[in-house]
Structure formats: structure tokens, C-alpha cells
C-alpha positions in Angstrom: 23.1 23.5 0.4 23.9 27.2 0.0 21.4 29.7 -1.3 23.4 29.9 -4.6 23.2 26.2 -5.1 19.5 26.2 -4.2 19.0 28.9 -6.9 20.9 27.0 -9.5 19.0 23.8 -8.7 15.6 25.5 -8.9 16.6 27.0 -12.2 17.5 23.6 -13.6 14.3 22.1 -12.3 12.2 24.8 -13.8 14.0 24.3 -17.1 13.2 20.6 -16.9 9.4 20.8 -16.2 8.4 24.5 -16.4 8.0 27.0 -13.6 4.4 26.0 -12.9 5.4 22.5 -11.8 8.2 23.4 -9.4 6.5 24.2 -6.1 8.4 25.9 -3.3 5.8 27.8 -1.2 5.0 26.2 2.0 1.2 26.1 1.4 1.7 24.7 -2.1 4.0 21.9 -1.0 2.1 21.0 2.2 0.1 18.1 0.8 3.2 16.5 -0.6 5.3 17.0 2.5 2.9 15.5 5.0 2.0 11.8 4.9 -1.6 10.5 4.8 -1.2 9.0 8.3 2.3 9.9 9.5 5.5 11.8 8.6 6.2 15.4 7.7 9.2 17.7 7.0 10.5 20.5 4.8 11.6 20.3 1.2 13.5 22.6 -1.2 10.9 21.9 -3.8 8.2 19.6 -5.0 8.6 18.9 -8.7 5.8 17.5 -10.9 7.2 16.2 -14.2 4.7 15.6 -17.0 6.7 13.1 -19.1 9.3 10.4 -18.5 11.8 12.6 -20.2 11.0 15.4 -17.8 11.4 12.9 -14.9 14.8 11.9 -16.2 15.9 15.6 -16.5 14.6 16.3 -13.0 16.3 13.3 -11.5 19.5 14.2 -13.3 19.5 17.7 -11.9 18.9 16.5 -8.4 21.6 13.8 -8.6 24.1 16.3 -10.0 23.3 18.8 -7.1 23.7 15.9 -4.6 20.3 16.6 -2.9 18.3 13.8 -1.3 15.4 12.7 -3.4 12.0 11.2 -2.4 9.9 9.7 -5.1 6.2 10.1 -4.4 3.1 8.8 -6.2 -0.4 9.3 -4.7 0.8 9.7 -1.1 -1.8 7.2 0.1 0.8 5.3 2.2 0.3 4.6 5.9 3.9 4.5 7.1 5.3 7.8 5.8 7.5 6.1 3.3 7.0 8.6 0.5 7.2 11.8 2.6 9.9 13.5 4.6 10.6 12.6 8.2 12.1 15.7 9.8 14.7 18.0 8.2 18.0 16.2 8.4 18.5 15.1 4.8 22.0 15.4 3.3 22.0 18.3 0.8 18.4 19.1 1.5 15.5 17.3 0.0 13.5 17.4 -3.3 10.2 15.5 -3.6 9.4 14.3 -7.1 5.7 13.8 -7.5 4.7 11.4 -10.3 1.0 12.0 -10.3 1.1 13.5 -13.8 2.8 10.4 -15.2 -0.3 8.2 -15.5 0.4 6.7 -18.9 -0.1 3.0 -19.5 0.1 0.8 -22.5 -1.8 -2.5 -22.8 0.5 -5.0 -24.6 0.4 -8.6 -25.8 -3.3 -8.5 -26.4 -4.1 -7.6 -22.8 -2.0 -10.3 -21.2 0.4 -7.6 -19.9 0.6 -3.9 -19.3 3.3 -1.3 -19.2 2.7 1.2 -16.4 4.3 4.6 -15.7 5.0 5.7 -12.1 1.7 7.6 -11.7 -0.7 5.0 -13.2 -3.4 4.3 -10.6 -4.9 0.9 -10.0 -8.3 2.4 -10.7 -7.2 3.6 -14.2 -5.6 0.2 -14.9 -8.8 -1.6 -14.0 -10.7 0.6 -16.5 -8.1 0.0 -19.2 -8.3 -3.8 -18.8 -12.0 -4.1 -18.6 -12.6 -4.3 -22.4 -10.1 -7.2 -22.5 -11.9 -9.2 -19.7 -8.8 -8.8 -17.6 -7.9 -7.2 -14.3 -4.7 -6.1 -12.5 -2.9 -7.7 -9.6 -5.0 -5.8 -7.0 -8.6 -4.7 -7.6 -9.9 -4.1 -4.1 -8.7 -1.9 -1.3 -5.8 0.3 -2.4 -7.6 0.9 -5.7 -10.3 2.7 -3.7 -7.8 5.3 -2.6 -6.0 6.1 -5.8 -2.9 4.2 -5.1 -0.3 3.7 -7.9 0.6 0.5 -9.6 4.3 1.2 -9.4 4.0 2.1 -5.7 2.5 -1.3 -5.1 5.4 -3.1 -6.8 8.0 -0.9 -4.9 6.3 -1.6 -1.6 5.5 -5.4 -1.9 1.8 -4.5 -1.6 -0.3 -7.6 -1.5 -3.9 -6.7 -1.3 -6.9 -9.0 -0.8 -6.7 -11.5 -3.6 -5.5 -14.7 -2.1 -3.9 -16.3 -5.2 -1.7 -13.4 -6.3 0.6 -12.6 -3.4 2.7 -9.4 -3.4 2.9 -7.2 -6.4 6.1 -8.3 -8.2 7.9 -8.0 -11.4 11.4 -8.7 -12.8 10.7 -6.4 -15.8 11.3 -2.8 -15.1 12.9 0.4 -16.4 14.6 2.4 -13.6 17.3 4.9 -12.8 19.9 4.0 -10.2 22.5 6.3 -8.5 25.9 4.6 -8.8 28.6 4.7 -6.0 30.3 7.7 -7.8 27.1 9.7 -7.6 26.2 9.4 -11.3 22.7 8.4 -12.6 22.3 5.5 -14.9 19.1 4.3 -16.7 18.6 0.5 -16.7 16.2 -1.0 -19.2 15.1 -4.4 -18.1 11.6 -4.2 -19.5 12.3 -6.7 -22.3 11.4 -4.1 -24.9 13.8 -2.8 -27.5 13.7 1.0 -27.1 17.2 2.2 -28.1 20.3 3.0 -26.1 20.2 6.6 -25.0 18.1 7.5 -21.9 16.0 10.2 -23.6 15.4 8.1 -26.7 14.2 5.2 -24.5 12.0 7.4 -22.4 10.5 9.4 -25.3 9.5 6.2 -27.1 7.5 5.2 -24.0 6.1 8.7 -23.6 4.9 8.7 -27.3 4.1 5.0 -27.6 6.4 4.6 -30.5 7.2 1.0 -30.1 5.4 -2.1 -31.5 4.6 -5.6 -30.4 7.6 -6.7 -32.5 9.9 -4.7 -30.1 8.5 -6.7 -27.1 10.4 -9.8 -26.1 8.1 -12.4 -24.6 10.7 -12.7 -21.8 9.3 -16.0 -20.6 12.3 -16.5 -18.4 11.3 -13.4 -16.4 8.4 -13.1 -14.0 5.9 -10.3 -14.2 4.0 -11.6 -11.2 4.8 -14.0 -8.4 4.1 -17.3 -10.1 4.8 -19.4 -7.1 2.5 -17.7 -4.6 -0.6 -19.9 -5.0 1.4 -22.9 -4.0 3.4 -21.0 -1.4 0.3 -19.8 0.5 -1.0 -23.4 0.7 1.9 -24.5 2.9 -0.1 -24.3 6.1 2.5 -26.1 8.2 5.2 -23.5 7.4 6.5 -21.4 10.3 7.4 -18.6 7.8 4.7 -16.1 6.9 3.3 -16.1 3.4 4.4 -12.6 2.5 6.2 -9.7 4.1 8.5 -6.8 3.1 11.8 -8.5 4.0 11.1 -11.8 2.2 14.0 -12.3 -0.1 11.7 -14.2 -2.5 10.3 -10.9 -3.7 13.2 -8.4 -3.6 14.4 -7.8 -7.1 15.4 -4.5 -8.5 12.2 -2.4 -8.6 10.2 -5.0 -6.6 10.5 -4.0 -3.0 12.7 -1.0 -3.7 10.8 1.4 -1.5 12.0 4.5 -3.3 15.6 3.4 -3.5 15.4 3.4 -7.3 13.8 5.9 -9.7 11.2 3.7 -11.4 10.1 4.9 -14.8 7.9 1.9 -15.9 7.1 -1.6 -14.9 5.8 -4.5 -17.0 3.2 -6.6 -15.3 1.0 -9.6 -16.0 -2.8 -9.2 -16.0 -5.4 -11.8 -14.9 -8.6 -13.1 -16.4 -11.6 -11.4 -14.7 -13.9 -13.8 -12.9 -17.4 -12.4 -13.2 -19.4 -15.4 -11.9 -18.5 -15.4 -8.2 -20.3 -15.8 -4.9 -19.7 -14.0 -1.7 -20.5 -15.3 1.7 -20.7 -13.2 4.9 -19.6 -15.2 8.0 -19.9 -14.3 11.7 -18.6 -16.3 14.6 -17.8 -16.0 18.3 -15.2 -18.8 18.0 -12.0 -17.8 16.0 -11.0 -21.5 15.9 -13.8 -22.1 13.4 -12.3 -19.5 11.1 -9.0 -21.2 11.5 -10.5 -24.5 10.4 -12.1 -22.8 7.4 -8.9 -21.3 6.3 -6.8 -24.5 6.7 -9.4 -26.7 5.1 -9.8 -24.5 2.0 -6.0 -24.0 1.5 -5.2 -27.6 2.1 -8.1 -29.5 0.4 -9.8 -27.3 -2.2 -8.7 -27.8 -5.8 -9.1 -24.0 -6.4 -8.1 -21.3 -4.0 -10.9 -18.8 -3.0 -10.6 -15.4 -4.5 -10.7 -13.3 -1.3 -11.2 -13.7 2.4 -11.3 -10.4 4.4 -11.5 -10.4 8.2 -12.9 -7.7 10.4 -13.3 -7.6 14.2 -16.4 -6.0 15.6 -14.5 -3.0 17.0 -13.1 -2.2 13.6 -16.6 -2.7 12.1 -18.0 -0.1 14.6 -15.2 2.5 14.0 -15.5 2.1 10.2 -19.2 2.4 10.5 -19.1 5.7 12.3 -15.9 7.3 11.1 -15.7 5.9 7.6 -19.3 6.5 6.6 -18.6 9.6 4.4 -15.7 7.9 2.7 -18.0 4.9 2.0 -20.6 7.2 0.6 -18.0 9.1 -1.6 -16.6 5.9 -3.1 -20.0 4.4 -3.7 -21.6 7.5 -5.2 -18.7 9.3 -6.8 -16.5 6.4 -7.9 -12.9 5.9 -7.1 -11.7 7.9 -10.1 -12.6 11.2 -8.3 -11.0 10.3 -5.0 -7.5 11.6 -5.8 -8.9 15.0 -6.6 -11.0 14.9 -3.4 -7.9 14.1 -1.3 -6.0 16.9 -3.0 -8.8 19.4 -2.3 -8.9 18.2 1.3 -5.1 18.7 1.7 -5.4 22.2 0.3 -8.1 23.0 2.8 -6.0 21.6 5.6 -3.0 23.7 4.5 -5.1 26.8 4.4 -7.1 26.5 7.6 -5.2 24.0 9.7 -5.0 20.3 9.8 -8.0 18.4 11.3 -10.7 20.9 10.6 -11.7 19.3 7.3 -12.0 15.9 9.0 -14.2 17.4 11.7 -16.4 19.1 9.2 -16.7 15.9 7.1 -17.4 13.9 10.2 -20.1 16.3 11.2 -21.7 16.1 7.8 -21.7 12.3 7.9 -24.6 12.3 10.4 -26.8 13.3 7.5 -25.9 10.2 5.4 -28.5 7.5 5.6 -27.7 4.0 6.9 -25.3 2.5 4.3 -25.0 -1.1 5.5 -27.3 -4.0 4.8 -29.6 -5.2 7.5 -28.0 -8.6 7.7 -24.6 -7.1 8.4 -26.2 -5.1 11.2 -27.6 -8.3 12.7 -24.3 -10.1 12.4 -22.5 -7.2 14.1 -24.8 -7.6 17.1 -24.4 -11.4 17.2 -20.7 -11.9 16.5 -17.3 -10.4 17.3 -15.5 -11.9 14.3 -16.5 -11.3 10.7 -15.2 -12.8 7.4 -16.2 -11.9 3.9 -15.4 -14.9 1.7 -15.5 -14.6 -2.2 -15.2 -17.8 -4.2 -15.3 -18.7 -7.9 -18.3 -20.4 -9.6 -16.7 -23.9 -9.4 -16.2 -23.7 -5.7 -19.6 -22.5 -4.6 -21.1 -25.9 -3.7 -18.0 -27.1 -1.8 -17.9 -23.8 0.1 -21.6 -24.1 1.0 -21.1 -27.6 2.4 -18.1 -26.5 4.5 -19.8 -23.3 5.8 -22.9 -25.3 6.7 -20.7 -27.6 8.9 -18.6 -24.9 10.5 -21.2 -22.1 10.9 -24.5 -23.9 11.2 -26.5 -20.9 12.5 -26.3 -21.0 16.2 -24.5 -18.8 18.7 -21.1 -20.3 17.7 -21.4 -19.1 14.1 -23.6 -18.3 11.1 -23.3 -17.3 7.5 -25.4 -16.0 4.6 -25.0 -15.7 0.9 -24.7 -12.1 -0.3 -26.5 -10.5 -3.1 -24.3 -8.5 -5.5 -25.2 -5.3 -3.7 -24.6 -6.8 -0.2 -21.2 -8.1 -1.3 -20.1 -4.7 -2.7 -21.1 -3.0 0.5 -19.4 -5.6 2.7 -16.1 -5.3 0.9 -16.3 -1.5 0.8 -17.1 -1.3 4.5 -14.0 -3.4 5.2 -11.7 -1.2 3.2 -12.8 2.2 4.7 -11.5 0.8 8.0 -7.9 2.0 7.5 -8.9 5.6 7.0 -11.5 5.5 9.9 -8.7 5.4 12.5 -7.2 8.6 11.0 -10.6 10.3 11.2 -11.1 9.2 14.8 -7.8 10.8 15.8 -8.7 14.1 14.1 -12.1 14.2 15.7 -10.9 13.3 19.2 -7.5 15.0 19.1 -7.9 16.0 22.8 -8.2 12.3 23.8 -5.8 10.6 21.4 -2.1 10.6 21.7 -1.6 9.0 18.2 -2.4 5.9 16.1 0.1 3.0 16.3 -0.5 1.2 13.0 1.0 -2.1 12.3 0.6 -4.5 9.4 1.9 -7.9 10.3 2.3 -11.3 8.8 1.8 -14.4 11.0 3.4 -17.7 10.2 1.3 -19.9 7.9 1.0 -22.5 10.6 -0.5 -20.1 13.1 -3.7 -21.3 14.8 -4.0 -18.8 17.6 -4.2 -15.6 15.5 -6.3 -13.5 17.7 -4.1 -11.1 19.7 -4.4 -11.0 23.5 -3.1 -7.6 24.6 -1.4 -7.5 28.1 -3.5 -5.6 30.6 -0.9 -2.8 30.8 -1.1 -2.1 27.0 -4.9 -2.5 26.9 -5.2 0.1 29.6 -3.4 2.6 27.3 -5.7 1.9 24.4 -8.9 3.6 23.4 -9.6 1.2 20.6 -7.7 -1.7 19.0 -8.8 -2.3 15.4 -8.1 -5.7 13.8 -8.8 -6.4 10.1 -6.9 -8.0 7.3 -6.4 -10.6 4.6 -7.2 -13.7 6.5 -6.1 -16.6 4.2 -2.6 -15.0 3.9 -2.5 -14.4 7.7 -1.8 -10.7 7.0 -3.4 -8.4 9.5 -3.7 -4.7 9.9 -3.7 -3.7 13.6 -4.4 -0.1 14.5 -4.2 1.0 18.1 -5.7 4.3 19.0 -3.8 5.2 22.2 -4.8 7.5 25.0 -3.3 10.9 25.8 -0.3 10.4 28.1 0.8 7.3 26.3 4.2 7.2 24.7 3.3 5.8 21.2 6.9 4.8 20.5 7.2 2.8 23.7 3.8 1.3 23.1 4.9 0.2 19.6 8.1 -1.3 20.8 6.2 -3.3 23.4 4.0 -4.6 20.5 7.1 -5.6 18.5 8.3 -7.7 21.4 4.9 -9.5 21.5 5.0 -10.1 17.7 8.5 -11.4 17.8 7.4 -14.0 20.3 4.7 -15.1 17.9 7.1 -15.4 15.0 5.5 -12.6 13.1 7.1 -10.5 10.3 6.3 -6.8 9.9 5.6 -4.9 7.9 3.7 -7.3 5.8 2.8 -5.3 2.7 3.4 -1.6 3.4 6.6 0.3 3.0 8.7 0.1 6.1 8.5 3.9 6.0 9.7 5.7 9.1 7.7 3.6 11.5 9.5 0.2 11.1 13.1 -0.7 11.4 14.2 -2.5 8.2 15.5 -6.0 8.9 19.0 -6.9 7.8 17.9 -8.6 4.6 16.0 -5.5 3.6 18.8 -3.2 4.6 21.3 -5.1 2.5 18.9 -5.0 -0.5 18.6 -1.2 -0.1 22.4 -0.8 0.0 22.8 -2.9 -3.1 20.4 -0.9 -5.3 21.2 2.6 -3.8 24.9 2.4 -2.8 25.2 6.2 -2.8 22.2 6.5 -0.4 20.7 9.5 -2.2 17.2 8.1 -2.8 14.8 8.1 0.2 17.7 8.1 2.7 16.8 7.0 6.2 14.0 4.7 5.2 13.4 1.9 7.7 15.6 3.8 10.3 18.7 3.2 8.1 21.6 5.7 8.0 20.9 9.0 6.1 24.5 9.9 5.2 25.8 9.5 1.7 27.4 6.1 1.1 25.6 4.9 4.2 28.3 6.5 6.4 26.4 7.9 9.4 24.9 5.9 12.3 21.5 4.4 12.1 18.6 5.8 14.1 18.2 4.5 17.6 16.3 1.3 18.2 17.1 -2.3 18.2 15.5 -5.0 16.1 16.5 -8.5 14.9 
């Protein structure tokens, strides 16, 4: 793009959202241009619309100028899928940040919600609490300020066993047509008019009623089939993964290839009377039997089953302590502001220093974990946090007494409410702990190779055995995940002198041998190669290839004309 075209585009963007919300200075845009864990590149501008109408005008200006567009919410992703990856974007790049678009409307007496692109899971939890309802995901990503729409676009699953990936067939989105024009598509099942700005302003202003809302009973606003799907423990296909055609539909799984203005989602009755068990074992086969028995024989599925290996426990304990403290004491609603402040500090004084300062300060935080968890850490390598509903408690107690009777092979205890909260929070600070480790030990660490994988539902040998050559290149291998879905997060902190890309490709070969699918619940980002099913889906919803071009190592040229990035994958 020429300087004149840049100037014209910037003028149009400022006209759409106001000068204050068009960021061009390197320091001002840094936190939007660099991914939480990976990915970085330049941008013509970062634009922060404050209404859906402003988002439409912003997108229209970018499409007309034929610049590449990346839609970004909270930038909490782990694969760089909502940030630039290098500089080679056709026409230059504009990042549209949706963090100011946090509107939501509870509809149908709390049974459903209408969420704008910047609505966070935490805010949605708060809005649904008076109704005795909760969103699709309530643990994990909600701790980090992740957006509801981001979860739908990235097939995010989370920890709740019965609900599967975030999914809807009811969405309002903009698509770039093959001729390079922008079209608004209203598949919300809500009568809002015909003209784009009329439709969007009515959502902005809440000027629609329940009478405008079609029950749309023939459309799904969550994955109704998942509870039965995950029970099929003899299937050689994983329960949930990005390229699963079951869950690719318009906005669902779109990974930034559509401009999503709103999604309509089901909510779920909150279960307040629950019991959490903490399980430790030296024998992974016992956990396998637990999983298969509960999925096959129990009338009701458990609520959550979160796995953590001892190494991940230790790294989270040391390098996630301050994050644990911040979430526990400050609440999740303040975390986005905390991350933004941290990003501004890093932009001003250099990346990594804030992490080192925060790590230094964590030594003054008192021990945050329950005594029983400490004892189990010393006794066992494998840990599982199991949450069950009231009606399942006695059956769970009987099964746990048989499989984990208290000896060296395995043990369990029933958590108090405080112990349960701390156990789950400890599990969920593990993802950020690896990033902190890298920052603190930059002179030793080449990088983090982060995978999220889905093993076949019939897998019994789920513990990875790294070949000696790969193990020798690893400082720490961290394993944690959603055990009953067989979805695992595997973070490898690799030594200086290791080629992270070659290391990752070697892991891919091992995973292919095991029948795994990956990624399981994160955007393919710029770490993974999108599988053919996913590539075809992307081509169908973004035929001009103007939105998030290059995602999943796909071509970046308009109309998908240039060659894909190097690398082979089935």
C-alpha cells in the first residue's frame, strides 16, 4: 500500500471510530501486535471500535482498501492466531480490537444470551448468576479474560465434560465475498431489519424484544450431541478437535475468517451442590479405568476431570504463584486491565523484565496450596481433580475407594470448598507458568513448544513416552488437560541450541502414530498446519482470503493464490 492509500485509510478509520481509537505508534500498538505466547509483526493501525456500527464502518473501510484484517479480542490465545506473524500481509495489515464491544443481552428468561465480540466469559458468568445459569465454560479461560466469541470461533472446549466445544449455528457476521465486497449475514434468528447499520444499531441499543426472537428450535446454540459423543469410549476418533467437521459451521470454528458481530448461545443450569475429589496415583492405568467406567456406566456424566502431572504441578507452583494470588485476591474481572498494564510496561522497558520482577515478588507470597495437595505432590506423579454432581457422589466414592484405596498405588480425598477452588485454580495457572519460566530463564530456554492434542476416545496408553533424543533437548515437559475428553496440553520447555520447529515436527510424527488430532481446542494459529478439512472450511467462508490470511500455514495471497508455507502434514 502506498503512503497516500495509508493516509486515506487512516482518515476513514478515524472517521469511523474517532482519532483516539486508531493507534499507529509502535509503543501504543505493541500489546496488540504481540501474542501472549507466540507471534508478532507490524500493523498499519490497531482500531478499537466502540459499537457494532463502528465495527461495521471499520471493516468496510478496510475491505474497500483491500488491506488484510485480523480480528482480535482479549489476545489470550496460545498459538498466535489473533496477532500478526511477520510482515508479509497483502496490502498491509489492520488489527481490529473488539475489547470495547463487551455488550451482552440475556434473552429467553436466561435460557440464552446474545454476546458481542468483546464479551468476556467472566462478565457472562456474572450476568447469568441471578438467573441460576452459567455459560458454556466457567473454569480456565474465564480466569484470563477470554472472550465468548473467541471461544466459539476457536472451537474452545474447556473443562466441563458434558458440553464439548463452544458451538452455535446462530450468529451475525460479515463475510468478504469473492469480488472483495463485504456482506452482513444475520443468522441470529432475531428480526432486526434489513440494512446493516439498522441491524447493528438495534443490537447496540437493545431495541428489540422477545417477540422479535425466533425460538429457532431447528438450530443448535450448543453441541447437543456431545454428552453421548464423549461416552463412545471405543471410538478411534478423538472427542473434540479443531478440524472436526461436526463443529465447523459459519462462525463456529471460523478462526477469524469471518467478522463476527454477535453470537446467540444456550446457557446451562448452575449446579451448586457438587463434590470435588482430589486423586493421586503412581499408576496411570487406574485413571484410565476410572475414566472408562464413569463414561460407560454412570447415568450422569461428571462435571469436570482435570489432570496434572507432578512436573506441571511444580512449575505452576513456582512460576504461577503470583497469578494464582492475583486471581484469588483480585478476582478475574481485573485481570484484563492487569495484562494490559503489563503489556504497556513491556513495551516501555523491554519484554521479559515485568515477568522477572513479578517472579521476584512472588517469593513474598505465602504458601497458597492446601497441605493435602502438598502431601499428594510428594506421594504421586499423576493428579486428577474430579468434580461430580450431588446425585453421583456415593457412586463416585465407591469407585474411588476401589481404584485408589490409599496405598502407594493411589489415594484420594474429598475436598472442602476452599480446597476445591485452590486445586482448580492451581491447575489453570499452569498454562501461563511455562511462559513465565521462559522469561525468567531466557539464557537457558530456546522456546516453548506448546501443543494441545486430542487422543482417540479408545486410548488406554495416554501417558507420553518421549524418545531419549527429544527428552535430552527438554528442560521440562509439562502435561495437563481435560482428562475425560482425552484432551491434553503439552508444553515443552526446550534447551538453548534446540531447533524448536524441528522438535515440534518430531512430536507431530509421534502424535500421528498415536492417532491424535491437534490442535484440540485452540486456534491453529501460526503454530499448526490446518488439516485439509479445516482449510476447505476456511476457503468456503473467506473466498477472498482477506481475513486472517495465512492462518494454519495456509496461503496469504488474495483468492488463495500464493503457495502455502513450507511443511507437510496429512
